[in-house]
N, C-alpha and C positions, 0 to 999 in steps of 0.2 A: 839534831843535828848527826845525820847517819854516820855512821864508824865509816872511816876511809872516804867521805868526800870532801869534796874541793871547794871551799870556802877564796873566794875571790871573783874577778875576772873572768870571765867565760865569754865566747865566742857562739855566731852562729853564721853561718855565710848560704847569702840569697844570690845564686848566679842571675846574670840576667834574661836566661831565659826562664827561669820560674818567677820573673815581675811580668806584669800587665800592662797593657798601654791604655789608658781611656779612651776614652771615645774623643774625647776633648782635650786637645794638644798634646796628645799620646807621642813620646818614643815610638821608633822605628824599629822591631827585632831584625837584625841582620845574621846572616851567615856569612862569614870572613876566611877567606882560605888562603894561607900568608904564603905556603907552599905547597905544592902536590907531596902529600905522605908527611906532612907536618903539622904542628895543632892548628884545628881551624875552630875559631874562635866564634862563638853567640856571641852579639854585643847587641845594646839598642843605640841607637844613633840619634842623638840630644842635638838638634839643629843649633846653626851659628846667631841665627838670627830671631828667634823667638822661642819664648818659656814651654819647655817641651816637660811632660810628665812620666813617671813608670810609677808602678802600685805595687803591693805585694803585702801579705798576713804571714802572721808567724802564732801559732800558739804557745804563749810562754812557758818554760821551763817550770815544774813547779819549784825550782830552787829558785827563781830569780827572785829578789829582793822587793818586788814593785816597785822600785826607785824610778833612776834616774838611768840612760842608755846613753851612748854614745857610737858614732859610726864612722866606717873606714870605706872610702869609694878607691874601686880598682877600675881603671880604666886607659885607653889608648888613644892614639889618633891617627889616622888615616897617609898623613904626611909629615914630614919632615918639618918641623915649624918648631921655632921656641914661643911658647904662647902661655896664656894663663888661662883654667876655664874655672866659674864660680859654681860650685855645687852645692846642692840644700836636700834637707830630709826632715819631714814633719810625721808626730802619728798620733794614736788615740787608741785606747784600750775600749774591748768593748766584753760587757758580762754576758751572764747567761741571762735571758729576758730584756735588753736592751736596744735601743735601735742599732739598726747600724749603720743607719741614715744618719750621720754625727760629723760635724768638723773636725779637721784634724788639727792637730795644738800649734802652737808657734815653732815654724822652722829654727834651726840654727845651720849655717853653712862656713864655709869654708874656701881659700881661694887654693888651686894648687897649679903649680908650673909643670910642663910638656917640653921636655931637656933634646929636640930637633932632632929627633929618631923615628920615624916613619915605625908604628908597630910596636916603638918601644911599653914596655907596663910601665905605667904611671899607678903610683901607692900613696895615697892622700898620708897626712896627718891624723889622728882622731878630730871629729869632731867638738865644739864644748860639748857637757851634758845636755841632754835634751830630756823635758821631762814629758809624756806622753798625756794626753787630754784623756778626760772621764776619770774614772777610780779603778784605777789597779788594782785586780784583786787575783786568789789564784784561778788558772782556768783560764783567765780571758784569753780575749783573741784580738792580738796587737795589730793596727792596720796602719803601714808604711806608707809613703809619696816620698819617690827621689824628683827631684830637678835640676835643672840647665839654668840659672839666671845667666842667661847670655847677654841681655841687655843692658847688667848693670856693667859699670865700668872699668873693674877690676879684671874682667872676661874678655881675653883681647883675642881671642879667636874671630875672626870676621868672616871667614870664606868659608869655611868646614865644619863638620859635626864631630864633637867628641862621641867617642866611642863610651858607653858603659860595660862591664864587662861581671861587672856584681859588687854588692857591698855587705863587709861584714857588722855585724852589731855586736856590738862588746856590752854584756850586762853583769850586776852583779849577783853572787849567790851567797 
């Protein structure tokens, strides 16, 4: 252990603008001006009736213990509604000289409630522990896919998009 290094849970922030929408069922990137000269937000709009995805990759820090990770979703909603949204995330690690054409691991999901005020910030609790498929090793590139499970019965927003602001990945050193 390096002298002065922090041991424990660390975080990596991935804003929506750093994610990509896959060609198949991709969420739409949008710029949203709340009010002139106030924060403009970059969001990924996840449809209310279809499962849509966004993806990102992280070169995991050398200090990562190569074990499970969790995620926290930051999101908002355009309208004043009291509703539930079901978010999910899955991941896979790719090592040097491995194929990138590999399936994601098992998704972890959670339901979060939006509290009836347009453009309020909603922050989920952390997901349960997620195992990244592949064989995690030092210098791996971790690929993640997030999605909204709009068709699930626990997702009660029927008419408008859920707007993802970003995801915080929590990992242990």
